[in-house]
C-alpha positions as CSV (number, residue, x, y, z in Angstrom):
1,M,0.0,0.0,0.0
2,A,1.6,3.3,-1.1
3,A,0.9,6.6,0.6
4,E,-1.0,9.3,-1.4
5,S,1.4,11.7,-3.1
6,C,1.0,15.3,-2.1
7,G,-2.7,14.9,-1.8
8,S,-3.2,14.7,-5.5
9,R,-6.3,12.8,-6.6
10,G,-4.3,11.4,-9.5
11,A,-4.7,11.7,-13.3
12,S,-8.1,12.8,-14.6
13,P,-9.2,13.9,-18.0
14,P,-8.6,17.5,-19.1
15,P,-11.6,19.9,-18.7
16,L,-14.0,20.0,-21.6
17,H,-14.0,23.8,-21.8
18,P,-10.8,25.8,-22.0
19,S,-12.3,28.6,-19.9
20,S,-12.5,26.3,-16.8
21,A,-8.8,25.5,-17.1
22,S,-7.6,29.0,-17.8
23,G,-9.5,30.8,-15.1
24,G,-12.9,31.6,-16.6
25,A,-15.9,32.1,-14.3
26,A,-16.2,28.4,-13.5
27,G,-12.5,28.2,-12.8
28,R,-12.5,31.2,-10.6
29,R,-15.5,29.7,-8.7
30,R,-13.6,26.4,-8.2
31,K,-10.6,28.2,-6.9
32,A,-12.7,30.3,-4.5
33,E,-14.5,27.2,-3.2
34,A,-11.3,25.4,-2.6
35,Y,-9.7,28.4,-1.0
36,R,-12.7,28.8,1.4
37,E,-12.7,25.1,2.3
38,V,-9.0,25.0,3.0
39,L,-9.2,28.2,5.1
40,R,-12.2,26.8,7.0
41,R,-10.2,23.6,7.8
42,I,-7.1,25.6,8.9
43,R,-9.2,27.8,11.2
44,G,-10.7,24.6,12.7
45,G,-7.3,23.0,13.2
46,P,-4.3,23.7,15.4
47,A,-3.9,27.3,16.3
48,S,-0.3,27.3,14.9
49,D,-1.7,27.0,11.4
50,A,-4.1,30.0,11.7
51,R,-1.9,33.1,11.7
52,P,-2.6,36.7,10.7
53,G,-2.3,37.3,6.9
54,L,-2.6,33.6,6.1
55,D,-5.9,34.1,4.4
56,D,-4.4,36.6,2.0
57,E,-1.4,34.4,1.3
58,L,-3.6,31.4,0.7
59,W,-5.8,33.3,-1.7
60,A,-2.7,34.5,-3.6
61,H,-1.6,30.9,-3.8
62,F,-4.9,29.7,-5.3
63,H,-5.1,32.8,-7.5
64,S,-1.6,32.3,-9.0
65,L,-2.3,28.7,-10.1
66,P,-4.6,27.3,-12.8
67,A,-8.1,26.4,-11.9
68,R,-7.1,22.8,-12.4
69,Y,-5.2,22.9,-9.1
70,A,-8.4,23.5,-7.2
71,L,-9.8,20.3,-8.9
72,D,-6.7,18.2,-8.4
73,V,-5.6,19.0,-4.9
74,N,-7.1,17.1,-2.0
75,I,-8.4,19.9,0.1
76,E,-9.0,17.5,3.0
77,R,-5.2,17.4,3.3
78,V,-4.6,21.1,4.3
79,E,-1.0,20.3,5.1
80,D,-0.4,19.5,1.4
81,V,-1.8,22.8,0.3
82,L,0.4,24.6,2.8
83,L,3.4,22.5,1.6
84,H,2.7,23.4,-2.0
85,K,2.4,27.1,-1.1
86,R,5.7,27.0,0.8
87,L,7.5,25.1,-2.0
88,L,6.3,27.6,-4.6
89,E,7.4,30.5,-2.4
90,E,10.9,29.0,-1.9
91,A,11.2,28.2,-5.7
92,R,10.7,31.9,-6.5
93,E,14.0,32.7,-4.8
94,P,16.7,32.3,-7.4
95,M,19.3,31.4,-4.7
96,N,17.4,28.3,-3.6
97,G,17.9,26.5,-6.9
98,L,15.8,23.3,-7.0
99,V,13.2,23.0,-4.3
100,F,11.5,19.8,-3.3
101,D,10.0,17.8,-0.4
102,V,10.5,14.1,0.2
103,R,8.0,11.9,2.1
104,R,8.6,8.4,3.3
105,S,6.0,5.9,2.2
106,Q,5.7,2.3,3.1
107,V,5.0,-0.3,0.4
108,I,3.8,-3.7,1.5
109,N,4.4,-6.5,-0.9
110,S,2.0,-9.4,-0.7
């Protein structure tokens, strides 16, 4: 059994309408819904996650990505969204070079 990777729901077919992938009204709505749900989960979780300004940073994160991100990310795994946000912020710094995160997973062969 392998652990889920970065909360992704896996491969799925591309959207039927280009506007939903590029940020049309439907795409903006999906991003806003995902943002609100992630923020709700953060506020309901450990106090260390809910800090001043996080809501603006989280909205900027969702807004900077294609609408497809809101469909693919598992918003039940808030820690993955926060990890993605942190990695993208670190990757914007030229001195950081390659930025990545490694997770251990256990595979059980039967």
